C-alpha positions in Angstrom: 16.3 2.8 20.9 15.6 -0.6 19.9 18.0 0.2 16.2 20.4 0.2 19.1 21.1 -3.1 19.0 22.1 -2.5 15.1 23.9 0.6 16.0 25.6 0.7 19.5 29.0 -0.8 20.2 32.3 -1.9 19.2 31.1 -5.0 18.4 28.2 -3.3 15.8 30.9 -1.6 13.6 29.7 -4.6 11.2 26.3 -3.5 10.4 27.5 0.3 11.2 29.4 -0.1 8.2 26.1 -1.6 6.2 24.2 1.1 7.2 26.3 3.7 5.7 25.9 1.3 2.4 22.7 2.1 2.3 23.2 5.6 3.2 23.5 6.7 7.2 25.8 9.1 8.0 26.9 8.6 12.0 25.2 11.4 12.8 22.6 10.1 11.3 22.6 6.8 13.9 22.2 8.8 16.9 18.2 9.0 15.6 15.3 6.9 15.0 15.1 4.2 12.8 11.3 4.0 11.2 10.4 1.1 9.2 7.7 2.5 6.0 6.3 -1.1 5.3 4.9 -0.4 2.1 2.3 -2.3 0.0 2.9 -0.2 -3.1 2.2 -2.6 -6.7 2.0 -2.0 -9.6 -1.1 -4.2 -10.6 -3.4 -2.9 -7.5 -5.4 -0.2 -7.9 -5.4 0.4 -4.9 -2.3 0.5 -4.1 -0.7 2.7 -7.2 -0.1 5.7 -5.7 1.2 4.9 -2.7 5.1 4.9 -3.7 4.5 8.5 -4.2 2.8 8.5 -0.8 5.9 7.3 1.2 8.4 10.5 0.1 6.0 12.6 1.8 6.1 10.2 5.4 9.2 10.2 4.7 9.5 13.8 4.3 7.6 13.9 7.6 10.2 11.8 9.6 13.2 13.3 8.8 11.2 17.0 9.4 10.9 15.5 12.9 14.1 13.7 13.4 13.5 10.4 12.4 15.7 8.1 9.8 12.6 6.9 7.3 14.1 3.4 6.0 10.8 2.3 3.1 10.2 -1.4 2.9 7.6 -3.2 1.4 5.2 -7.0 1.4 3.4 -8.9 -0.7 -0.7 -7.5 -1.8 -3.7 -9.1 -3.6 -6.1 -7.3 -5.3 -9.4 -9.4 -4.0 -11.1 -8.5 -7.4 -8.7 -9.5 -9.9 -8.4 -12.8 -8.1 -12.1 -13.4 -8.0 -13.2 -16.1 -9.9 -10.3 -18.4 -10.9 -7.7 -19.7 -9.2 -5.9 -16.8 -8.0 -8.3 -16.5 -5.7 -7.7 -19.3 -3.6 -4.4 -17.6 -2.7 -6.0 -14.3 -1.1 -6.9 -14.7 2.1 -3.8 -16.5 3.4 -1.8 -14.1 1.9 -2.8 -12.3 5.5 -0.9 -14.4 7.0 2.5 -13.9 4.5 1.8 -10.4 4.7 2.1 -10.2 8.9 4.9 -13.1 8.9 7.2 -11.1 6.3 6.5 -7.2 7.8 7.2 -9.5 11.7 10.0 -10.6 9.9 11.7 -7.4 8.8 10.9 -5.8 11.3 12.6 -7.9 14.2 15.5 -8.2 11.9 16.5 -4.8 11.5 14.8 -4.0 14.9 12.9 -0.2 13.6 11.8 2.3 17.0 8.6 3.4 15.2 6.1 1.7 11.8 4.1 3.7 9.7 2.4 1.1 7.6 0.8 2.6 4.1 -1.7 0.2 2.9 -5.3 -0.5 1.5 -7.6 -3.1 0.2 -9.4 -6.4 2.2 -6.7 -8.3 3.7 -3.2 -5.9 2.9 -4.8 -4.2 6.0 -5.7 -7.1 8.6 -2.1 -8.6 7.9 -0.7 -5.2 8.6 -2.5 -4.6 11.7 -1.8 -8.5 13.1 1.6 -7.7 11.8 2.1 -4.4 14.0 -0.5 -6.1 17.1 3.0 -9.4 17.0 5.9 -6.2 17.2 4.2 -4.1 19.7 5.8 -1.2 18.7 4.9 2.7 18.2 3.1 2.4 14.4 0.6 4.7 12.8 -1.4 3.6 9.9 -1.9 5.5 6.5 -4.1 4.3 3.9 -4.4 4.8 0.6 -8.2 6.0 1.0 -10.9 4.6 -1.0 -11.4 3.9 -4.1 -13.4 7.5 -6.3 -16.5 6.9 -8.4 -16.2 7.2 -12.1 -19.0 9.2 -14.3 -20.9 7.4 -17.5 -21.9 8.6 -20.4 -25.6 8.3 -20.4 -27.2 7.7 -24.2 -29.2 11.0 -23.5 -26.9 12.8 -21.8 -25.4 13.4 -18.7 -23.3 11.4 -16.7 -24.3 7.6 -14.2 -21.8 7.9 -11.5 -20.3 4.5 -11.3 -18.1 2.1 -9.6 -16.1 -1.4 -9.8 -19.8 -3.1 -8.5 -21.4 -1.5 -11.2 -19.1 -3.4 -14.0 -20.1 -6.5 -11.9 -23.7 -5.9 -12.8 -23.1 -5.3 -16.1 -22.2 -8.3 -16.7 -25.5 -9.9 -15.4 -26.9 -7.2 -17.8 -25.4 -8.8 -21.4 -26.7 -11.8 -20.2 -30.3 -10.1 -19.5 -30.2 -8.8 -22.9 -30.2 -5.7 -20.9 -27.0 -4.3 -22.2 -24.9 -4.4 -24.8 -21.2 -5.2 -25.3 -20.0 -2.1 -27.0 -22.0 -0.1 -23.7 -20.3 -2.7 -21.2 -16.8 -1.8 -23.1 -17.1 1.6 -22.1 -18.5 1.3 -18.9 -14.8 -1.2 -18.1 -12.3 1.7 -18.7 -14.2 4.6 -16.6 -15.7 2.7 -14.1 -12.1 2.4 -12.3 -10.3 5.9 -12.6 -8.9 6.0 -8.9 -5.2 5.5 -9.6 -4.1 7.6 -11.9 -6.1 10.2 -10.7 -5.4 9.8 -7.1 -1.3 9.8 -7.9 -1.9 13.6 -9.9 -4.0 14.9 -6.7 -0.3 13.6 -4.3 1.6 15.5 -6.9 -0.7 18.3 -6.9 -0.6 19.0 -2.5 3.5 18.4 -2.7 
């Protein structure tokens, strides 16, 4: 196993001591070490539920005889970064993500990887790292953002999403929508984070 490089042999006694410090037992040292690369972040709606998903992944790895180690990487929300100086950092973040994953994996010699990821730049950045590393890898997406529902003035509900909110800005300028209506649209157009966390708790 690749991980034998950090856990086998007399010279690796200090390494084993450090592994015991993070909870590894002596029997764990004979099992595959599986890295879980999680882009969880509290600022990105598509990532807010990945911490919960990671717990299920860890359970699956343990059930199959592996030892899971969750590590993280940076992530940027293109939508929140849009239309200000922060947008200049979005595309370059792919390289930072790939570099950080490669660095952590090579330093700790994981035998295989599970990537928990979502969104435009984070998925490609992690895939770049997986190609560089060339070890068994599984990608698990956090899934698409769910639609919200906007109450129509005459009754009924209209399906809306983030694009609806972008379009609404133009409608305000054209006098086709009030700022009060926009406020309500902002609150209902992106319900995914709360719904996703609840769903994960229900299926576990």
